[in-house]
C-alpha distance (Angstrom), angle and dihedral (degrees) to the residues before:
residue distance angle dihedral
M1 . . .
L2 3.80 . .
F3 3.80 128.8 .
S4 3.78 134.2 -156.9
F5 3.80 137.5 171.4
Q6 3.78 128.0 -107.1
G7 3.74 124.0 174.6
G8 3.78 89.8 -7.5
N9 3.85 92.0 -58.9
P10 3.81 125.7 106.7
I11 3.83 114.2 -116.7
E12 3.78 133.2 -178.3
L13 3.79 116.0 -104.1
N14 3.81 97.9 -132.9
H15 3.78 125.7 175.3
T16 3.80 92.6 -79.9
T17 3.79 97.6 50.6
R18 3.80 91.6 45.6
K19 3.80 88.7 58.5
E20 3.79 90.0 50.3
I21 3.80 91.4 51.1
H22 3.80 91.7 51.3
G23 3.79 91.6 49.2
N24 3.81 99.8 -107.8
R25 3.79 107.9 -178.6
Q26 3.82 92.9 -142.7
A27 3.79 93.2 57.3
T28 3.81 91.7 101.0
T29 3.82 91.0 63.7
T30 3.81 93.2 53.0
P31 3.82 116.1 99.4
S32 3.78 111.9 -101.9
V33 3.80 119.9 -106.2
T34 3.77 120.3 -143.0
P35 3.78 120.4 -139.1
G36 3.79 112.4 -79.7
T37 3.85 94.1 16.0
A38 3.77 135.9 98.9
N39 3.83 115.2 -157.7
G40 3.77 90.4 -20.9
V41 3.82 93.9 -51.6
M42 3.78 118.4 111.6
G43 3.81 108.6 -111.2
P44 3.80 135.9 179.2
T45 3.77 120.4 -75.8
L46 3.77 129.1 -155.5
A47 3.80 90.7 -102.0
D48 3.82 89.7 54.5
L49 3.80 93.9 63.4
P50 3.82 119.3 102.7
D51 3.79 117.2 -96.8
D52 3.81 93.2 -110.8
I53 3.80 91.5 56.6
L54 3.79 92.7 44.1
L55 3.80 91.2 52.5
L56 3.81 88.9 54.5
V57 3.80 88.2 52.6
L58 3.80 90.8 50.0
I59 3.81 91.7 56.3
S60 3.80 89.2 65.0
L61 3.81 92.8 58.4
E62 3.78 110.0 103.1
S63 3.79 106.1 -154.6
A64 3.78 142.2 33.9
R65 3.80 87.1 -119.2
D66 3.82 89.5 64.4
F67 3.80 90.4 50.0
R68 3.77 92.2 51.3
A69 3.81 92.9 47.4
L70 3.78 91.0 50.8
A71 3.80 91.4 48.2
L72 3.81 90.2 55.5
S73 3.81 93.7 52.2
C74 3.82 98.4 79.7
R75 3.80 142.1 -14.6
R76 3.80 95.2 -106.2
L77 3.81 93.6 55.7
H78 3.78 91.0 41.6
R79 3.82 90.7 57.1
L80 3.79 92.0 46.4
I81 3.79 96.2 48.5
T82 3.79 95.4 44.0
G83 3.80 89.2 46.4
D84 3.81 105.8 42.0
G85 3.78 105.6 -14.5
W86 3.80 98.3 83.8
R87 3.80 90.4 46.8
V88 3.82 88.7 54.7
F89 3.80 89.8 48.1
V90 3.82 94.0 52.7
R91 3.80 94.5 43.8
S92 3.81 94.1 47.0
K93 3.82 99.6 40.9
F94 3.82 97.7 39.6
P95 3.82 102.9 27.0
S96 3.81 97.2 150.3
L97 3.81 98.1 51.5
S98 3.79 119.9 95.6
V99 3.81 99.4 -119.6
P100 3.83 115.7 179.6
L101 3.77 120.1 -132.0
P102 3.81 109.7 -100.8
S103 3.78 109.0 -110.7
R104 3.78 101.2 178.1
S105 3.78 138.4 34.7
L106 3.80 94.4 -108.7
H107 3.80 92.4 71.9
G108 3.79 108.6 28.4
W109 3.78 126.7 157.4
Q110 3.80 91.4 -83.5
Q111 3.80 90.7 56.4
M112 3.81 89.6 47.0
A113 3.80 89.5 53.5
E114 3.80 91.3 47.1
S115 3.81 93.0 52.9
L116 3.80 97.9 41.1
T117 3.81 93.1 50.4
W118 3.81 90.1 46.3
Q119 3.79 90.8 50.2
S120 3.81 92.7 46.6
R121 3.80 90.6 54.3
S122 3.81 91.3 47.9
W123 3.81 92.5 49.7
D124 3.81 92.2 49.1
K125 3.81 92.6 48.6
R126 3.85 91.9 46.1
A127 3.81 91.9 -121.3
L128 3.82 99.2 166.2
Q129 3.80 128.5 145.9
F130 3.81 127.0 -170.3
Q131 3.78 141.4 -156.5
A132 3.81 129.9 -179.6
L133 3.81 124.5 -133.5
L134 3.80 106.4 -157.1
P135 3.81 135.3 170.3
R136 3.78 110.9 -95.5
P137 3.82 111.0 -127.6
E138 3.78 117.4 -127.7
P139 3.81 119.8 -141.5
G140 3.78 112.6 -100.9
R141 3.81 94.0 10.1
D142 3.78 120.4 121.8
H143 3.82 108.2 -135.2
R144 3.78 95.6 -178.1
R145 3.76 115.8 121.4
R146 3.77 137.7 178.8
G147 3.80 108.0 -71.8
G148 3.82 94.8 11.5
L149 3.82 122.6 -101.3
F150 3.78 117.2 19.9
Q151 3.79 120.0 -103.5
P152 3.80 106.1 -129.4
V153 3.78 126.4 -143.1
I154 3.78 112.1 -161.7
D155 3.78 142.1 -171.9
A156 3.81 133.3 178.9
H157 3.79 138.3 -169.9
F158 3.82 133.7 -168.3
D159 3.80 122.4 -159.7
P160 3.84 109.7 -157.0
E161 3.81 91.4 -167.3
T162 3.80 92.7 64.2
D163 3.84 99.9 20.3
Q164 3.80 87.3 -125.5
E165 3.79 124.6 144.2
L166 3.79 125.6 -163.1
V167 3.79 124.7 -168.4
I168 3.83 122.4 -179.2
W169 3.78 129.7 -178.5
G170 3.75 138.8 176.5
A171 3.81 112.5 -119.5
G172 3.78 101.1 -171.2
E173 3.81 107.5 -68.8
N174 3.84 90.6 -14.2
I175 3.80 128.8 81.7
V176 3.82 121.1 -144.8
A177 3.81 127.7 -168.8
R178 3.78 138.3 -178.9
Y179 3.78 127.3 -161.2
R180 3.79 117.5 -160.6
Q181 3.79 126.2 178.9
R182 3.78 131.3 -174.8
R183 3.78 117.6 -126.9
A184 3.77 125.8 -148.0
A185 3.79 115.4 -98.9
A186 3.78 118.2 -110.2
D187 3.82 119.9 -148.2
G188 3.79 90.0 -12.4
I189 3.82 93.0 -56.6
A190 3.80 116.7 117.0
A191 3.79 112.7 -121.3
P192 3.81 119.4 -132.4
S193 3.77 115.1 -92.7
S194 3.78 120.5 -107.1
V195 3.82 107.5 -115.3
L196 3.80 128.7 -172.7
W197 3.81 126.0 178.7
L198 3.81 121.8 -159.7
Q199 3.78 135.0 -179.2
S200 3.79 137.5 -172.0
E201 3.80 112.0 -154.0
G202 3.78 111.1 -141.0
K203 3.79 94.6 -154.4
D204 3.81 90.3 59.2
L205 3.82 87.9 59.5
G206 3.79 94.8 46.2
F207 3.82 97.4 -99.4
T208 3.81 122.2 141.3
A209 3.79 126.1 -143.1
G210 3.80 112.2 -102.7
Y211 3.80 97.9 6.0
D212 3.81 95.7 59.1
D213 3.81 101.9 30.5
V214 3.80 119.6 149.1
R215 3.82 109.4 -101.7
A216 3.81 102.4 171.9
L217 3.83 135.7 29.2
S218 3.79 133.3 179.5
I219 3.82 129.5 171.3
I220 3.81 115.8 -139.8
K221 3.80 124.4 -162.1
D222 3.79 104.8 -160.9
Q223 3.80 127.8 166.5
R224 3.79 90.4 -137.5
Y225 3.78 89.4 71.4
P226 3.82 123.9 59.3
H227 3.80 91.8 -141.0
P228 3.81 136.0 25.2
V229 3.79 118.4 -70.8
F230 3.79 129.8 -166.6
L231 3.78 141.3 -158.1
A232 3.79 120.7 -124.8
G233 3.80 123.5 -169.4
R234 3.80 120.8 -170.2
D235 3.78 140.9 -160.3
N236 3.80 90.8 -105.5
G237 3.83 92.8 59.2
D238 3.80 95.7 -101.2
L239 3.83 113.5 145.8
A240 3.80 118.7 -178.8
L241 3.77 141.8 163.9
L242 3.79 106.7 -127.8
S243 3.76 134.2 -168.8
A244 3.80 119.0 -108.4
G245 3.79 92.9 -168.0
S246 3.76 119.6 130.5
R247 3.82 93.6 -122.7
D248 3.80 100.2 42.9
F249 3.80 104.1 23.9
G250 3.79 111.2 171.2
R251 3.82 95.6 14.9
N252 3.78 112.2 149.6
L253 3.82 112.8 -113.1
V254 3.81 104.1 166.0
R255 3.78 131.3 3.7
F256 3.80 117.8 -151.2
R257 3.79 116.9 -150.9
P258 3.80 138.1 133.2
E259 3.82 95.8 -121.6
L260 3.80 114.9 97.2
P261 3.80 131.1 -173.1
S262 3.79 112.7 -91.2
D263 3.81 91.9 -118.1
S264 3.78 95.6 51.0
G265 3.76 92.8 97.7
S266 3.82 91.7 -139.2
E267 3.78 117.9 162.6
N268 3.79 95.5 -166.8
G269 3.78 92.3 103.4
F270 3.80 95.4 -145.7
G271 3.77 97.0 127.6
D272 3.80 94.6 106.1
Q273 3.82 96.4 43.1
E274 3.78 111.3 107.7
Q275 3.80 119.4 -139.9
D276 3.79 103.6 -153.8
T277 3.81 130.0 170.3
I278 3.81 112.3 -6.5
N279 3.81 104.4 -130.6
S280 3.80 96.4 175.3
V281 3.78 143.7 -12.4
D282 3.81 122.4 -157.5
V283 3.81 124.3 -169.6
L284 3.80 125.4 -148.9
Q285 3.80 123.8 -172.9
S286 3.80 102.6 -147.5
G287 3.79 109.1 176.7
P288 3.80 109.2 -67.6
K289 3.82 91.6 -14.1
T290 3.79 128.3 82.5
L291 3.81 110.4 -152.7
L292 3.80 123.0 -158.8
A293 3.82 120.4 -158.3
T294 3.81 108.2 -163.4
A295 3.80 119.3 -171.2
T296 3.80 120.8 -155.9
K297 3.79 126.1 173.1
S298 3.80 93.8 -79.3
S299 3.82 110.4 9.1
V300 3.78 146.3 43.3
F301 3.81 114.1 -131.9
L302 3.80 115.1 -158.6
Y303 3.81 114.9 -154.8
S304 3.79 133.8 174.1
L305 3.76 123.3 -144.4
P306 3.83 107.2 -109.7
D307 3.79 116.2 -103.6
D308 3.81 93.3 -132.9
D309 3.77 133.4 42.4
S310 3.81 93.7 -126.9
T311 3.82 94.9 76.0
E312 3.81 110.8 102.9
T313 3.82 100.2 176.2
A314 3.82 127.2 33.8
A315 3.78 127.3 -167.6
P316 3.81 123.8 -149.1
E317 3.79 118.6 -94.6
T318 3.78 89.1 -140.6
I319 3.79 140.9 -12.6
F320 3.80 125.9 -141.1
D321 3.80 105.9 -151.9
L322 3.80 104.9 -162.2
R323 3.79 98.7 -174.2
R324 3.79 96.3 87.2
D325 3.82 104.5 41.7
V326 3.79 107.4 16.5
F327 3.81 110.5 31.9
E328 3.80 114.4 85.6
T329 3.80 97.9 -162.9
A330 3.78 138.8 12.6
S331 3.82 89.4 -102.9
T332 3.82 94.5 57.9
Q333 3.80 113.9 112.8
L334 3.78 137.1 -173.3
C335 3.81 112.5 -124.5
R336 3.80 105.7 173.6
A337 3.81 143.7 3.0
T338 3.81 120.3 -161.2
W339 3.80 130.1 -176.2
M340 3.80 114.6 -123.1
E341 3.80 87.2 -142.3
G342 3.83 113.3 -114.0
Q343 3.80 120.3 97.7
G344 3.78 96.7 -42.3
E345 3.78 100.1 -79.5
V346 3.82 101.1 123.9
L347 3.81 132.7 44.2
A348 3.81 123.1 -173.3
L349 3.81 114.7 -144.1
A350 3.80 131.5 -157.9
L351 3.82 114.9 -156.6
K352 3.76 135.3 179.6
G353 3.78 130.4 -154.3
C354 3.82 96.2 39.5
K355 3.81 141.2 87.9
E356 3.81 94.6 -114.2
P357 3.81 105.2 47.9
L358 3.83 95.0 169.2
R359 3.81 116.0 64.7
Y360 3.77 138.0 150.7
I361 3.79 135.9 -147.2
T362 3.80 122.8 -142.1
I363 3.79 113.3 -154.3
T364 3.80 116.5 -149.3
P365 3.82 132.6 177.4
T366 3.80 89.2 -103.1
G367 3.80 99.2 44.3
W368 3.78 138.7 -68.1
T369 3.78 140.6 -65.2
H370 3.79 130.3 -158.0
H371 3.80 129.7 -145.3
A372 3.78 138.8 178.1
A373 3.80 114.3 -115.1
A374 3.79 113.3 -92.9
K375 3.80 117.3 -99.0
N376 3.78 122.4 -136.8
T377 3.82 108.0 -146.8
Y378 3.79 92.3 -167.8
V379 3.81 92.2 55.1
E380 3.82 91.9 44.1
N381 3.80 91.6 55.0
M382 3.80 94.8 41.7
F383 3.79 95.8 52.2
N384 3.82 98.6 25.4
I385 3.80 92.8 -129.1
G386 3.77 130.9 161.2
Y387 3.78 133.9 -164.3
G388 3.78 107.9 -107.0
N389 3.79 123.6 136.2
I390 3.79 125.2 -19.3
C391 3.80 127.0 -144.4
P392 3.82 97.8 -120.6
N393 3.82 99.2 -157.1
S394 3.81 91.0 58.0
L395 3.83 100.6 72.8
T396 3.82 106.1 127.0
P397 3.84 126.0 166.3
V398 3.82 114.9 -136.3
Q399 3.79 128.3 -162.5
P400 3.84 110.1 -133.8
P401 3.80 115.8 -110.4
G402 3.77 115.0 -94.6
S403 3.77 91.5 18.7
T404 3.78 115.5 146.4
S405 3.79 91.7 -162.7
T406 3.76 121.0 106.3
A407 3.75 131.5 -148.9
A408 3.81 87.1 -80.6
G409 3.81 88.6 66.9
G410 3.77 94.6 49.1
T411 3.79 127.6 -147.4
N412 3.78 137.5 -113.6
L413 3.82 95.4 -153.7
L414 3.80 116.0 103.2
L415 3.80 128.9 -177.9
S416 3.80 114.8 -152.2
A417 3.81 138.5 165.3
W418 3.81 124.1 -131.6
R419 3.78 134.4 -157.9
D420 3.81 92.3 -110.7
G421 3.83 89.2 69.3
T422 3.80 96.9 -101.9
C423 3.80 128.9 124.8
R424 3.77 111.4 -150.5
L425 3.75 128.9 -158.3
Q426 3.78 108.3 -163.0
D427 3.75 142.7 160.0
L428 3.79 106.3 -115.9
R429 3.78 96.0 -150.1
T430 3.79 106.4 37.8
P431 3.83 137.7 -0.3
S432 3.80 111.0 -90.2
S433 3.79 141.6 177.4
F434 3.80 89.8 -101.9
D435 3.82 93.1 65.9
T436 3.82 107.0 117.5
V437 3.80 138.5 159.8
Y438 3.81 120.1 -140.8
Q439 3.79 127.1 -166.6
D440 3.78 141.1 166.7
N441 3.83 103.9 -100.9
V442 3.83 92.4 -153.8
D443 3.81 102.1 41.3
P444 3.81 102.3 21.2
W445 3.81 97.5 167.9
A446 3.81 97.6 56.7
D447 3.79 106.4 108.4
M448 3.80 123.5 -151.0
E449 3.79 119.3 -129.1
S450 3.80 94.7 -167.3
L451 3.81 136.1 26.6
M452 3.79 132.1 -164.4
T453 3.81 124.8 -170.9
Y454 3.80 134.3 -155.4
G455 3.79 100.6 -154.5
A456 3.78 110.5 -77.0
E457 3.81 93.4 -39.3
R458 3.81 106.0 81.3
F459 3.77 144.7 -22.3
V460 3.79 134.2 -148.3
G461 3.80 125.1 -144.6
G462 3.78 138.0 -174.4
G463 3.79 136.1 176.9
M464 3.77 147.1 171.6
N465 3.81 96.2 -69.5
G466 3.78 94.4 96.0
A467 3.78 131.7 -67.2
A468 3.79 96.9 -47.2
I469 3.79 130.4 130.1
K470 3.78 126.5 -157.6
I471 3.80 123.3 -150.2
F472 3.80 116.9 -153.0
D473 3.79 130.5 -173.8
F474 3.81 113.7 -141.1
R475 3.83 86.6 -137.1
W476 3.76 94.0 -137.3
T477 3.79 120.5 138.9
K478 3.79 109.0 -68.3
T479 3.78 123.0 -144.3
Y480 3.80 98.0 -165.2
F481 3.81 131.5 49.7
H482 3.79 119.8 176.5
T483 3.82 88.4 -148.1
S484 3.83 89.0 72.0
G485 3.80 88.1 76.4
L486 3.82 93.7 55.9
S487 3.79 127.8 86.9
C488 3.80 123.2 -95.7
M489 3.80 124.4 -90.3
D490 3.78 133.0 -174.3
S491 3.83 95.5 -141.0
V492 3.78 137.7 79.6
P493 3.83 118.5 -91.4
F494 3.80 113.4 -86.8
S495 2.97 149.5 -108.2
Q496 3.80 103.1 42.0
P497 3.83 108.4 -102.2
S498 3.79 126.5 -133.7
Q499 3.81 110.6 -111.7
P500 3.84 114.4 161.3
F501 3.82 94.7 -171.7
L502 3.79 110.8 7.0
K503 3.81 116.2 91.4
P504 3.82 122.0 -139.7
P505 3.81 114.9 -97.5
N506 3.78 112.3 -84.4
R507 3.74 95.4 -132.0
K508 3.78 125.6 131.4
K509 3.77 122.0 -148.8
R510 3.80 114.4 -105.3
R511 3.77 123.5 -146.8
H512 3.82 95.5 -116.3
E513 3.82 93.1 51.5
V514 3.79 97.0 82.8
R515 3.79 89.3 100.8
C516 3.80 134.9 18.6
N517 3.79 115.0 -99.8
H518 3.78 108.5 -152.0
V519 3.80 92.6 -178.2
L520 3.80 91.7 59.4
G521 3.79 92.6 34.2
T522 3.82 95.4 -122.0
R523 3.80 128.9 134.8
C524 3.76 129.8 -141.4
Y525 3.79 119.9 -105.1
W526 3.83 94.9 -98.2
H527 3.80 96.1 45.5
E528 3.80 91.8 48.5
L529 3.81 95.6 49.2
S530 3.81 93.3 42.6
R531 3.80 87.4 68.5
H532 3.79 93.9 52.2
I533 3.80 117.9 107.8
Y534 3.82 90.3 -126.6
Y535 3.81 91.2 68.1
R536 3.82 93.9 44.0
P537 3.82 104.8 62.1
N538 3.78 123.8 169.9
A539 3.80 119.6 -106.2
S540 3.80 143.1 -148.7
F541 3.80 127.6 -150.0
F542 3.82 119.6 -151.7
L543 3.81 118.2 -155.3
S544 3.82 106.0 163.1
N545 3.81 96.5 95.7
S546 3.80 92.8 56.0
L547 3.81 94.8 49.8
P548 3.81 122.0 90.8
R549 3.80 112.8 -89.1
K550 3.79 91.9 -105.7
Y551 3.83 89.6 62.7
S552 3.82 100.1 33.2
A553 3.83 92.5 105.0
S554 3.80 94.5 44.3
G555 3.78 117.8 133.3
I556 3.80 128.3 -151.9
W557 3.80 116.3 -99.2
S558 3.78 103.4 170.6
L559 3.80 144.3 10.6
T560 3.79 129.5 -162.1
K561 3.80 140.9 163.6
P562 3.81 128.7 -154.3
S563 3.83 91.4 -131.2
D564 3.79 142.5 -34.6
I565 3.82 90.1 -93.2
S566 3.82 95.2 50.8
P567 3.82 117.4 106.4
N568 3.82 92.1 -146.7
F569 3.79 140.2 57.3
Y570 3.80 137.8 -175.7
I571 3.80 133.4 -118.3
G572 3.78 122.1 -157.9
I573 3.82 110.3 -147.5
S574 3.79 129.0 175.3
G575 3.79 105.2 -70.9
G576 3.81 100.5 1.7
I577 3.80 152.6 13.7
I578 3.81 133.6 -88.2
E579 3.79 122.2 -155.7
A580 3.81 116.4 -152.3
T581 3.82 119.0 -163.2
L582 3.78 132.9 -177.2
E583 3.79 104.1 -118.4
P584 3.81 121.7 153.9
S585 3.75 117.4 -149.1
P586 3.82 108.7 -105.8
E587 3.80 113.9 -102.5
S588 3.79 90.1 -173.9
S589 3.78 139.2 1.1
A590 3.81 89.7 -95.7
H591 3.82 95.3 51.1
V592 3.82 114.3 117.3
T593 3.80 108.5 -124.6
I594 3.82 99.4 173.0
D595 3.79 129.3 53.3
P596 3.84 101.9 -89.5
N597 3.81 94.4 -139.4
F598 3.80 110.5 23.5
G599 3.80 104.6 22.6
F600 3.79 128.3 100.0
Q601 3.80 113.4 -128.7
D602 3.81 92.6 -157.2
W603 3.80 97.5 41.1
R604 3.81 90.8 134.5
E605 3.80 114.2 84.4
T606 3.77 106.7 -175.1
G607 3.79 114.2 -160.7
P608 3.83 127.3 -1.9
V609 3.79 113.0 0.6
R610 3.78 121.7 -116.5
G611 3.79 112.9 -95.8
E612 3.76 138.6 35.4
V613 3.81 96.2 -59.7
D614 3.80 114.6 110.6
Y615 3.80 96.7 -128.8
E616 3.77 134.1 118.7
S617 3.79 132.7 -164.3
L618 3.77 125.3 -130.2
P619 3.83 126.3 -171.3
L620 3.80 113.1 -126.7
G621 3.76 131.2 -152.7
A622 3.80 114.5 -145.5
A623 3.79 128.3 -156.1
M624 3.79 113.1 -142.9
M625 3.80 129.5 -150.2
E626 3.79 128.8 -178.6
T627 3.79 109.6 -131.4
G628 3.80 108.0 -169.0
D629 3.77 134.9 -101.2
G630 3.83 93.6 -42.1
F631 3.80 100.9 -125.4
A632 3.78 120.0 127.1
F633 3.82 115.8 -109.2
R634 3.77 132.7 -170.3
Q635 3.81 87.4 -128.0
N636 3.81 93.4 55.6
D637 3.81 90.1 110.2
R638 3.80 95.5 59.1
A639 3.79 124.1 99.5
I640 3.80 116.9 -90.6
R641 3.76 135.4 -179.6
F642 3.79 108.7 -87.8
P643 3.82 109.0 -109.4
R644 3.74 123.9 -121.7
M645 3.80 115.8 -85.4
W646 3.79 112.7 -139.3
T647 3.78 117.3 -149.6
P648 3.81 120.1 -171.0
R649 3.77 113.7 -97.6
A650 3.78 126.8 -157.3
Q651 3.81 95.5 -75.3
G652 3.77 91.6 -52.2
L653 3.80 94.1 -66.0
E654 3.80 91.5 165.5
A655 3.80 89.9 64.1
E656 3.81 97.0 42.3
S657 3.79 92.1 103.0
F658 3.81 91.1 68.9
K659 3.76 119.2 84.1
S660 3.77 118.9 -97.8
S661 3.81 94.5 -117.7
L662 3.81 89.8 61.0
R663 3.80 94.4 43.8
S664 3.80 90.9 53.0
H665 3.82 89.3 60.9
H666 3.80 91.9 57.8
R667 3.79 112.4 113.9
L668 3.80 93.7 -130.3
D669 3.76 137.4 51.7
H670 3.78 119.4 -80.6
R671 3.82 92.3 -104.5
Y672 3.81 91.0 63.9
Q673 3.81 97.3 48.6
I674 3.78 121.8 108.8
V675 3.79 134.1 179.5
E676 3.81 93.8 -103.5
D677 3.80 89.6 64.3
Y678 3.82 89.0 67.5
W679 3.79 98.2 48.9
P680 3.83 114.1 118.0
E681 3.81 93.2 -109.7
S682 3.82 89.2 60.7
F683 3.79 88.7 66.6
A684 3.79 95.0 46.4
E685 3.77 119.6 113.7
C-alpha cells in the first residue's frame, strides 16, 4: 500500500490514483476518490498507522527536507516527528557518530539533525577554513629551545549542556588552554562568545624545557570534580592529574607513580619499577571506574582515578613489563598503548625495533596475555603490503559499520598509519571482511603521524611532510547524502573530479531519469551519480605556504576534535596550533556560514588573543587538491597526471553570473568554483 498527500491530507494511492500519477489518459473517466477513502469505503490513511509503523516509514526518508514537509502535513505527524521522528532521523542517518542525548530544549533532536546535515554538506563540499594560534614573540627574548620548535600534544572537549569548549595543549614544558562558550542570541543577533585563555608556566613548577616537555594530554570530565580536569605526562616520567579550573589552572590534584611510602603497607611490589618517559596516556570510562593506560618505553602502567579528592598520590593497579615476554631485542621500545574501548579487556600496542610492531594485550582475571595482530593474507596479496614500521600516534579504534554494540562492548577494529604511506583498518584478532588499506592516490608515500576519526564516516590524517591534512572517506555504505535535498538534474555531477585510477561509472542516461520517481523508487541521473564514489574523491589541504616562514616546514604531530558533533577540530603543528572549522563561503547574504547550533560566529581572533597568554591568531589560506578514491593500488607508484590545485577565490566571483540553484549543485564549495565548471562540456557524459 502506498500513500501520498493531497491538500495537506494523507490519502491512499489506490489503483486509480496510481494511474493518474503515471499519466494514464483514461484517468479522467475514473470515479473520483475522496481523501481517506478507497472506492467510496473509508480506508486507512498514513496518519492512522501506529507510531511504530510510522517510525519505520520515516527511516526510508532521505533528507531533513522530507521530514519537515511531512511534519507540516497534519497535526498527528507533526507531534510524532517533533517527538520521536528527529531522533529516528539522527540515529538512522548518522548511526556511527557519538551523538549525546539531548538534555535541554536548546539542543533537541531537531537541532542535532539540523547541525549534522549542515556539517555533512560542508564536509562533502570541502568547506573548511583555518586559523593558526602561534606563540607571540617578545622583543629581546630568546625563544630557541633544545630541539627547535616544540611538538604539541593536544586534546579538546565540548559540553553540549553548557555550549562550552575546552582545548588544552602542551607547549614544551608549558601547558596552554582556551575556554570558549557560546552565548544565546539576542533579537536574532549572535552574541560574542565568552573566551578565556589560561597558561601554566613549567619553569614556575621546576620543569626545564626539553627535558620535562609534555608528551601526553587527556581531558577528563568526571562528576567528582566541579570543573574539568586533565592528565599530563612528561618526558621525565611525571604523570599528574591537574586542575583545568579558571582560578587554579595547572594545580596538581593527584600524582601517579609506582613509588609508595614505606609505611603504606602496600603489597603491590611496584617500588622498584621505574616510570620513565610517558609516551602516551589513554583514558577509559568503564562504569564507575576511570582506567588510565600509561605507556612508557618498556611497560604499561594501569591506574585508576581515585574515588575521593583527598588522595594525593596513586599507585598503579598493575604493571605489564614487556621486556621479558614481548620485546624481541634490547632496542625494542613501546611507543603507545590504546584501549580498544569495552570494559578494559584489550589494549592495542605500537612498538618499534621489532618485526611485529602492532600487538595487543588481553587482560584476564588471572593475568594477561599478549598477541601479534592478525594478518590477512588476502589483503596482503591484494595491496602488496608488508609489515615495516608503524606510526605509533595513529592507533585509533573504530566501531564497525552497522554495529549495534556500544563502547561497553568494545571493538576489534583498529585504524593505524604505517611508514609506507598506507592507513590500515584491520581486525586485531582475526582476519575479517572489514580489513581495508587506504592510501593517498597522488602522494602515496607520505605517511601520517596522527589520525582522527568521525565514527565510520571519515578520518583525517596528517604527518611530517609539511602542514597538510588529508581527508579520507571510509567508503562504507552511507545512509545520508546532502544531495538528496537538492532538485533533480539531467546531467552528470560537476565539476569533473580528480581520480587517478578510478574510471567514471559506465552508466548511460535513460529517458525516464530526468526526475526522481519516489513511487517507483528510482532516482534521476544526477542524484544517482552524485552518490557514486567516482564523484566523491578524497581531498588534501595544504597550509604551509600561508604560515610564517618560521613555521613553513612544520609537520603535524597531533589531531583532536572536541566531539563528533563539533564543526571544528585542532591540528598540532611544530611550534603552534591550527584550528580548522567548517565554514561554507556565502552564496548570498542569507546563507548560513556557521553551524547554527554548535558553531562559534566569532571563531576568528585576528591579532593578539584576549588574556595574559602570549599567543596571536593568524588567518590561513589553504590550497585544496582532490586525491582519488583513497584505496591502495599496486599501481600507486606509477606516474599520473598531476591533479588540479584549487586555491580559494574571492567568494567565487567568477561564477557569480550563474544562478544560485545551479551553483548549489556544484560538487565543491563556492570558493572553489570557476566559470569553466559551468561550460556545457562540464555537463557532458
